[in-house]
N, C-alpha and C positions, 0 to 999 in steps of 0.2 A: 226299433228298440224293444217293443213288446214281444215280437217273435223271438228275438235273441234271448230274452229272459225266460220265455216259455220253454225253450229247448234246453235250458240249463239243467244240470243235475240238481235234485232237491236240496242236497247239502250245500251246493254252491249258492243257490238262491238264499238259503238261510244265512250263510256266511255273509253275503252281500248286505243283508239287513243289519247284521251285527256290525259290519264294517262301517255302515252309514252312521249308526249310533255312536260308535267309537270316534268317527271322523268329526261329528258335530262337537262332541266334548273336547276333543283335542284342538280343534280350530278355535274354540272359545279360549282355551289356554294360550294359543298362539297370539291372539289379539290382546289379551288382558294381562298375562303374567309378567312379561318383561317390562312393559310400561309401569305396572304396579311396583315392581322392584325399584325402578328408577324413581318413582314418586316417594318410595320409602327411604330414599337416600342411598341405595346401594351404588357402589362405584361401577364403572364400566367393566372393570376386571372382575368384580364379584358377580355381576350379572352373567358374564360369559362363563364363569366357573359353575354357576347354577345350570346354565344351558349345557355346558360341556359334560356335566355329571350324567345326564341322560345318555349321551353318546358313549361315554366311558363305560356305562353299565352294559352296553352292547357287547363288550369284551367278555363279561361274565355270561351274558346270554348265549353268545356263540360257543363258549367253552362248555357250558351246561348242555347246550343243544347237541353237541357232538356225542355226549354220553346219553342224553335223554331220548334222542330221536330213534335210537336202536331199541329202546325199552318201553316208551310211552307212545300211545297213539296220538296222532296230530290233533284230533278234537279236544283231548284233555289238555294238551299243551296250549291250545288256543284259549281255553277257558282259564287256565292259570295266568296266561298273559293278560287277559282282560282284568282279572282280579288284581294283579300287581299294578297295572296301569291305574285302575280306580283308586287303590289304596295310596299310591304315590301322589295322585292329584289331590286326594282328600287331605293328606298331610300338608301339602303346599297351601291349600285353601285356608288352613287353620293356623298358619304360622307367620311370624314376622322375623324370626331368627335366621340369619344366613345359613348356619350349620344345618338347621332343620330343613330349610329349603333345599339345600344340596342333597340331603338324604332323601327327601321326598322326590326330587327330580331324578335321582339315581334309581329309586324304586319304580317310578313311572317309566323311566327309560328302559329298565330291564323288561318290563311288561311290553312296551311298544316294540322293542327290538325282537323279543321272543315272538310276538305276533307277526312281524315282518318276515322273520326267518321261517316260521312254520307255515304261513298262509300261502306263500308262492308255490312250494312243492305240493302242498295239499290241493290247491286249485289245479295245478298242472296234472296231478294224478286223476282228477275228475274230468278234465277237458280233453286230454290228449294233445300231442304236439301241433296238430293242424288247426285247432281252435284256441290255442294258448293265447295268442295276441288279443283275440276278441274278449276272452274271459278276463285277462289282465286289464284290458281297457275298461270293461264294466266294473271291475273292482276299483280301478282308479277313480271312476265317476262316483261310485258309492262311498269310497273312503276319503276321497280328497276333493273332487270337483264340486259336488253338491254340498258337502259340509263346508267348503270354502265360501259358499254363499250363505247357508243357513246359520252356521256357527258364529261368524262375525256379526251378522245382523242381530242374532239373539243376544250375543254378548253386549253389543252396543245398546240394544234396547233395555236390557236388564240394568246396565250401569246408568243409563239415562233415567229410567224409572226410579231407581234407587235415589239418585240425586233429587229427582222431583218430589220424592217422599221425605226429603230432608235428611237422608242418610249422608254421612261423611263420604266424600268421593272415594276414599280408599276402601271404606266398607261396602260401597256400591260395587266397586270392581271385584272385591272379594266375594260378594254374593254371586257374581257371574262365574267365578271359579268354582264355587260350590255346585252350581247348576251344571257346569261342565263335567265335574266329577260324577254327578248323578247320571248324566247321559252315558258316560263310559261304563258305569256300573250296570246300567240297564242292558248293555250288550250281552251280559251273561244269560239273559233269557233266550234269545235265539241261538246262542252258542251251546246251550245246555244239551240239546238233542242231536248235535252233529254226529256223534259217534254212532247212534242208531241208524242214521240216514246214509252214512258214507262207508260203503263196503271197501272202498279203495284207500282207507286211511290207516292201514296196518303199519306197525313200526318199521322203520327203514333198516335195511341191511347196510351198515356202514363199513363192514369189513372189506368189501370189494372196492369201494371208492378209496379207502385208506391205502389199499394195495396199489391202486392206480396213482394215487398221490405220490407214493414212494417211487413208483416206476416212471411217472411222467410229470414231475413237478413243474417243468418248464411250460408244458402245455396248459396246466391248470393256472399257473401264474399269469400266462398270457390272457386267459379269460377274465381273471379277477383284477389285473392291474388297471384296466380302464375304470373299473368301479372305484378304485382308490382315488384316482384323480378327479373323477366326476363328483364323488361324495365329498372330497376335500373342498372343491369349489362350492358345493351346496352348503357345507358347514360353515364356510367363511361368511356367506351372505344371507342365505334364506332365513335363519332364525332371528336375524336382527333387523329385518326390513320393517316390521311394525314399529320398532324403536326409531328407525330412520325417519318414518313419516311423522312420528310424534315429536321428535327433536327438530327435524329440518323444517317442517311445515306447521308445527304447533297444533297437530291434530289431536283431538281428544279420543277416548275409546270408541265413541259412537262414530266419529269420522273415519277412524282406522277400520272399524268394522264394515262401514260402507265401502271403503276402498277394496278390502279383501272380498266382499260379496260381489263387487262389480266384476271381478275376474272370472266369475262362474261361467258366464256364457262362452267366453273365449276358451276357458279351460275345458268345458264340455266339448266344444268343437275340436280341440286338440285331441282329446281322448277318442272321439268318434272317428277322427281322421287317421288315427294310428294304424288300424288294420288296413285301411285303403292304401296308405303310404307303403306299408310293408308288403302289400300284394303287387306293387308296381315297380319297386326299386329294391336293391339289396337292402336287407334289414340293417346291415352295418352302415350303409350310406345314409339311411334315415337318422341313425343316432349321431353320426358325424355332423350332418347338416344341422341338427338341433343344437349341438355344442357350438358350432360356428356362429349360429344365429344368436345365441345367448350373449356372446362377448360384446357386440355393439349395444345390446340392450342395457347391460350393466355400465358401459361407458356413458350412455345417455343418463342413467340414474345418477352417476357420479358428477356429471358436468352441468346438467340443466338446473335452472333455478325457478322453474315454472311447475307448480303443483299439478296442473292438468297434464303436462307432458310426462311428468314422473309417474302419475297414475296410469297413463296409457302404456308407458314402457313396462310398468309392473304387471299389468294385465297381459301384455304380450309375452312377457317372460313366463307366466304361468301356462299360457297356451302352448308355447314352444316346448317347454318341459314335458307337458302332457302328451305331446306327439312322440317324443323320444323315449320316455321312461318305460312304457309298456313293451315297446319293441326291444329295448335293451334287456329287460327282464326275460322276455321270451327267448332271446338269443342265448342267454346264459343257461336257461333251464331246458332248452332243446339241444344243447351241445353235449348233454350226457344222457345215459339211459334213464328211463323213468325211476328205477329203484335207487338211482344215485342222486336224485334231485334233492331229497331232504338233507343228507349230509353235506352236499355242496352248498346248500343254503346256509348251513351253520358256518362253513368256512367263509362264505360271502359276507355273512353278518360280522364276522371278526374283522374282515378287511374294511367294510364300510364303517364300522364303529370306530376303529383306530383312526381312519381318515376324518370322520365327522368330528370326533372329540378333539383331535389334534387341531383341526381347523377352528373349532370354537375357541380354544385357548389362544391360537395365533390371532384370531380376530380381536380378542380382548386386548392383546398387546398393541395391535395396530390402532385400535380405537383410543387406547390410553395415550399412545405416543402422539396421536393427532388431536388430543384433547377433546375427544368426543365427536370430531368431524368424520363424516362417512365417505368422503370422496376418495381418500387413499385406499380404504378397504374395498370399495366397489371396483376400483381400477384393478386391484389385485385379483378380485373375483373374475373379472373379464379375462385377464391374462391366463388364469387357471383353466377357464373353459376352453380357451384356445389349445392349451396343453392337453385337455381332455379329448378334444377332437383328434389331435395327433395320435394319442395313445389308443383311442378307439380304432382309428383307421389301420394302425400298424399291428394291433394285437387281437382284436375280436375276430372270430371266424367270419369269412366273407359270404357264407351261404345266406340265402333269403329265407325268412320265416313267412310262408305264404298261407293265406286263408284258403279253406276249402270252398 
């Protein structure tokens, strides 16, 4: 791991630090925000509307990205994304009004989606196609896996300490959200000098990809269609799993934080295994296998009534996803020429955002129809992952993304 970090471009190392700070703050919101809304008396439908607002903001992020990527350097877009994410989190931390929560979630979502859209081609330009999987895996560890341990533990500790100091439980959870917003804002520090360090972060030329999109829409659609199915599956289940543990097993924020933190070891193993898997089998096969494996995991979550089994299934879900996601991203971004990566990322963000936001709203209707029960929703998630495996096998390029 140390050797891998040492050989990275300096701008990539700095971005990994920023991604880790962002990830901790975002994971604190993952653990605390939806249970707080539930405790405030928000209905399942309203909670999913708040959740879906962030995904819907990705539509705007993608549309703006198509224009901005040809005019603004990636480091500046990353800094703007961090600022929007922090401002949106701060707004949610300070409010109890559903409309203000939705606006804050949309602003934070705009920032998060802009970061996702910009970071992938930015890192690809620094790594080159042969090292893309390794760098995307390291980013996943920095932005997701390690924060999945630190963020929930910190969120639970703050909420528990606040209650110990005789704060109202809602105020204790809100304090955790404030700290999460501060973590996100602190990512501006390592992001600030990215422009000076990254010679490869010039504005992208979108005209050639636009021409290819006009000439070869079917090929581009085949690359992006699996994303739509996979992200729809994710949007149905992933944002509401902390609410699942709180409602189904009566876990408090500290318990939920411990559950999320417990996934870190398996999640890290999944990230580290991703390059090895892609070096031995077709990259497409690795993504298909991950989607197939996720289906029985969600069936288990839906049908079991033992908290220990549910926690084990949840941790395994995280590990399996962490094997497949970096490989999937690498396939998409090595399927086009380097100068086309940034505009393709904007189109990918549009597809992902539509799928994610639509799934959030569908999840709200399923939860409302099932009176807050999670089994029907989780079974639909399982079926959607099976559909994702089929779409991936039929539509993604079959070439392997191999490590040097």
